[in-house]
N, C-alpha and C positions, 0 to 999 in steps of 0.2 A: 326530618329531612331525609329523603331517600336518594340513592344514586341516580335514579331516573330524573329527578328534579335537576341535578347538576348536569346531566347529559343534555337535557332540554335547554337549560340556560346557556351552556357553552355553544350548542348548535346555533341558537338564535343570535348570540353575540357575534359569532364568526360569520354568519350569513348576512346579518343586518336586516333580516326580514323574517317575519313569522311564517309567511306563506312558503317561502323557499325552504326554510328549515323544516317545516312540517311535511312538505311534499318530497323533497330530495334527500334529506338527511334522516328524518325520524319516521317517515311513512306513517303519519298519524293525521287526524283531522285538526284543522287550525283552531276551532273552538276549544277542543280538548287541550291543545297546547297552551292556549291563552289562559285557560283555567289553571293548569299546572303551574304556570309562571306566576299567576296571582297568588296561589297558595305559597309558593316559594318566597315571594316578597313579604307576605304576611308573617311567615316564620322568621325570616331574616330581620324584619322590622324596619325595612328601608326600601325605597323605590329603586329598582335596578335598571329599568329601561325608561326611556322617553319615547312614547309611541307617536308617530306622525304619519302623514299620508304617503310618504315615500319609504317607509320602513321604520326601524327602531334604532335608537342610539343608546349607548350605555351612559348611565349617570356616573357621578364620581364614586358612589357606592358600588355600582355595577363593575366599574373598572377595577376597584380594589378587590371585589369578590371573584373576578374572572380567573386570575392566576391561581388563587387558592382552590377554586373549583377544578381547574385543569390538573393541579397537583393531586387533589383527592382522587380524581378519576384514574390518573396514572398509577397511583399507589394501589388503588383497588384492582387494577389490571394486573399489577405485579403480584399482588396477593393471590389472585386466582391462578396465575402462571406458576407460582411457587408451590401451591397446593397440588396442581396437576403434575408438576415434576416430582413431587414427593411420592406419588403413588406409582410412578413409572420407574422401571429399573434404569439406572444411569447408563448412558451410552459410553462405550470406550472412547477415549479421546486420542487424537493424533495431531500433533502440531508440527508445522514445517516453517522454518525461517529461511528467508532469501536475502542474499546480498542485494541491496537496493538496486533495482533495475533488472535483475535476473529473473524475478517473478514473471515478467512479461514473456520471457523465453520459455521457462521451464514449468510454470504452473499448469498450463494446459496439458502438458504431457503427464504431470503427476496426477491430475484429476482423471485423466483418461485411464491410467493404470488402476486407479482406485474406484472407478465409476460404479462397480458392483457393490462397493462397501460404503459409499458416501452416505447413503440414507440411514445407515445403522451406526454411524460414528459421529462424534463431535469433532469436526475437522476445522482446524484453526491455522491461519496463515499470518505471518508477520514479515516485515523487512527491516533491515538494519545494516550497519557497517559490518564488514566481514569479521573483524576481531570479536565484535559483540555476538555475532552468530555462533562463532566457535565457542565462546564462553558459555552461551546459553545451552549449547549441546552438552558441554562438560558438566554444567550444573544440573542437567536433567530438566531444564525449563522447556525445551523443545526436543522432539524426537529425532528430527532430521534437519540438517542445515545445508543449504546450497551456498558455498562460500569458497574462499581461497584455502590453501593448505595451512591452516592456522596451527601453530605448535601448542596443542592443548593435551594434557595428560588424559589418558583413557578415551580419547576421541580417535576413531578410525576414519579413514577417508578412502573413497573410491573416486578416482579422477574420471570425469565424464566428458570433458571437452578441453581443447586447447584453443585459446583465442589469440589471434594476432593483435599486436598493439599498433595502433594507428596514430597518425598526426591529426590533431583536432585544431582547427584554425578558423578565423573569420572567412566568410565566403568571398569578401573583397580583398583578402590578403594576396599579395603578389605570388606567393608560393601556391595558392589555390589553383592556379592555372596549370600546375604540373600534374601529370598522371601519377607520379610517385615522387617522394621528397627524400633527399639525402639529409640526414639529421645534421650534418655539418653546415647546411644552408640556413638553419634556424638561428636567428639572432639570440645569443645567450641571454641578453638582458630582457628579452620578451618572453622567455620560457617561464611557464607556470609550473612550479614544483609541487611537492607533496608534504603534508604534515606527517606525523607519526602514525596516523590512523590507517591509511592504505599502505602499510609497511611492506606487504608482499610486492605490490606494484612498484613502490619506490625502490625496493631492492633490485628488482629486475631492470628497471630503467636506469638506475645508477650504474649497474654493471655494464649495461649496453653502452652507455655514454662513455664510461671509463675505458672500455675496450677499444673505443674509436677515438680516444683522446679528445673528447668534446667536453669542455668545461662550461656548464651552464651556470648562470648567475641569477636565479629566480628572485624576484621581489614580491611575488604573490605565491601563496601556497593553497592547494586544494585539499579538502578532507574527504571528499566523495565526488561522485560523478556530477551531481546537480551543481555543486559549488564550482567544479571545474568548467562545466559548460557555461555557467553564468559568468565566470571570470573571462573566458575566451570572448564571449559576446560583448561584455561591458568594457574590457580593457584593450581588446585587439591583440591579446597575447596568444601564445601557441602552447599546447601541451601534448602529452602522449597518454592515451587512454585505451582500454580494451575495446574490441570491435562491437561488443554488445551495446555500446552507447549509441550506435548509429541511428536506430529508430527513434531515439529520444532527442535528437538534435533539432533545434529550430532552423528556420530557413537561413538565418544569418550566420550559421555555423556549419562547416562541412568537415568531412574526414578525407584523408588521403593515406594510402599505404606508404610505408617506409621503403625506400629502395634497398636492394641487397638482401642480406639475411636478417629479416626483421625479428625482433623478440616475440615470444608468445607467453601467455599467462594461463595457468590452469584454473578451471572451476571444478569443484569436487563436491560430492555428497558426503557430509560428515555425520557420524552417529556414534553412539556408545555400544560397543559389542555386548555389554552386560544389560542392555535395555531389553526387558522381557516382552515388549509389545509384539503381539502377533501381526499387527498391521505393519510395523516396521519390517518384520521378517518377510512378510509377503512382498512388500515394496522392494526390498533388497534382492529378493529372488527374481523380480521382474525389472531390475534396473537396466539390464541390457536392452530391454524393449524400449525404454525411454531414450537411451542413447541412440538407438537405431532410428527411432521416430524423429529425433532432432536432426540427425544426419540426413534423413530423407527430406525433411522440411528445408534444410539448407540447399540440398540438391535441386529442389523445385524452384527456390528463389534465385538460384544462380542464373 
């Protein structure tokens, strides 16, 4: 049994037609394809197809054979890829982690700075909660993290933006009619608070509320922006989140600025100074370019 027999079998099984498989997938003559399939059935010792005027159908033996055939082809492909990788020099890797949602904002700017190097490196992107990003930088699992100022030993940060914190509320909420919202107008029982995960955001909001003498009594807690948005949409509650969530809001949820001196939260690029990666060094040398590009994009959107 040869790999071509398996390729022929899978193509016919997926197309349900000898003619279509021969002409569109395999680029071979139908009589030759039929002969190859008969040879395969003889070697397997079972009929794999039922041939009819409208095409072919798999027998019970054919259905059992199909998944194993697909697996064999995948494994053969992986074997070829592994062999080819073995004879090529490995590409240097560069991994970037984003606080979930921030990749929408910053990844285009990152790839623009690295565009001349992307073809020569193994570029990896991930997203996670901010504390997890900080820990991944600390452990050396990623080279660069876009996150809050997480207190991690050996991790250095460069602040790249300050985001205002906004009120996030249902579109049909009475306060949504306001152009800006005084935090004291929010019903304390409707406020959606925070778990320990977004601890930087929680600390900023707690200080802001405490300074204004506003005691919130949350019955729901969010651990990330997706949870927060879902809770607002499903419970009719209100919360405070950084401005970067605005493009992610569904139509049923809106944002409004806080009146007066609203709090802000920082986003930073975190890295280990002892990381010897030349790609990281190049990136940090061009970090001001990314900050400027983001500022220009905000200016155009305003």
